[in-house]
C-alpha positions in Angstrom: 0.0 0.0 0.0 1.3 3.4 -0.9 1.5 6.1 1.7 -0.6 8.4 -0.4 -3.4 5.9 -0.5 -3.5 5.6 3.3 -3.2 9.4 3.6 -6.3 9.8 1.4 -8.3 7.2 3.3 -7.1 7.9 6.9 -9.7 10.6 7.7 -12.5 8.2 6.6 -11.3 5.1 8.3 -9.6 6.1 11.5 -12.8 7.4 13.1 -14.5 4.1 12.3 -12.0 2.1 14.4 -13.6 0.8 17.6 -11.5 -0.1 20.6 -12.2 -3.8 19.9 -10.8 -3.3 16.4 -7.4 -2.3 17.7 -5.5 0.8 16.7 -4.4 2.5 13.5 -1.0 0.8 13.6 -2.6 -2.6 13.9 -5.0 -1.9 11.0 -2.0 -0.8 8.8 -0.1 -4.0 9.8 -3.1 -6.1 8.7 -3.3 -4.3 5.4 0.4 -4.5 4.7 0.5 -8.2 5.5 -2.4 -9.0 3.1 -4.6 -10.2 5.9 -6.9 -7.2 5.2 -7.6 -5.4 2.0 -7.9 -1.6 1.5 -10.4 -0.5 -1.1 -9.9 3.2 -1.9 -12.3 5.2 -3.9 -12.9 8.8 -4.8 -15.3 9.4 -2.0 -14.8 6.6 0.5 -12.8 3.6 1.6 -13.5 0.1 2.8 -11.3 -2.5 4.6 -12.2 -6.2 4.1 -10.9 -9.5 5.5 -11.5 -13.0 4.2 -12.7 -15.2 7.0 -13.8 -18.8 7.5 -17.4 -18.7 8.9 -19.8 -21.4 9.9 -21.5 -21.2 6.5 -18.2 -21.2 4.6 -15.7 -18.7 3.4 -16.9 -15.1 3.7 -15.5 -11.7 2.9 -16.1 -9.5 5.9 -16.3 -5.7 5.6 -14.3 -4.6 8.6 -14.4 -0.8 8.2 -16.0 1.7 5.9 -15.8 5.5 5.8 -16.4 8.5 3.6 -19.5 9.6 1.8 -22.3 7.0 1.4 -22.2 7.2 -2.4 -18.4 6.8 -2.3 -18.6 3.7 -0.1 -21.4 2.1 -2.1 -19.5 2.7 -5.4 -16.9 0.2 -4.1 -19.5 -2.5 -3.5 -19.6 -4.1 -7.0 -15.8 -4.5 -7.2 -15.6 -5.9 -3.7 -18.3 -8.4 -4.4 -16.7 -9.5 -7.7 -13.4 -10.0 -6.0 -15.0 -12.0 -3.2 -16.7 -14.3 -5.8 -13.3 -14.8 -7.4 -11.9 -15.9 -4.0 -14.7 -18.5 -3.7 -16.5 -16.7 -0.9 -20.0 -17.8 -0.3 -21.1 -14.5 1.4 -20.2 -11.0 2.2 -20.8 -9.8 5.8 -20.8 -6.5 7.6 -21.2 -5.7 11.2 -22.1 -2.1 12.0 -24.7 0.4 12.9 -28.3 -0.4 12.2 -28.4 2.2 9.4 -26.3 -0.1 7.2 -29.2 -2.6 7.2 -31.5 0.0 5.7 -28.9 1.2 3.2 -27.8 -2.3 2.0 -31.2 -4.1 2.0 -31.9 -3.0 -1.6 -28.6 -4.5 -2.6 -29.5 -8.0 -1.3 -28.1 -7.8 2.2 -30.2 -9.4 4.9 -29.9 -9.4 8.7 -28.2 -12.5 10.0 -28.3 -12.0 13.8 -26.3 -8.8 14.5 -24.5 -9.2 11.1 -25.7 -8.3 7.7 -25.0 -11.0 5.1 -25.3 -11.3 1.4 -25.1 -14.7 -0.3 -22.9 -14.6 -3.4 
């Protein structure tokens, strides 16, 4: 990851980090190691992680920030990449407002997590 990329995304993603997510240094270490992926767009950014879930391999949206249209513009590319990895679902855990925003895109509540089968 280039420094300029993180510099452009930092103001969107750093505020989204919760204490249970760790700190900025830990996030950067996960991205640099390849255990997490940074998706940078014109108006937003998303961080994903591929995980093994009870229902199979899943791509989990760990963090998102920026403008809502900027974040949503990244969704098709993220979903296509997840399919290419053999993921069976895409998940996101976050505020309830995400359920309302993502429901039209096929995401359904799955307990406290929103899940979209791929």
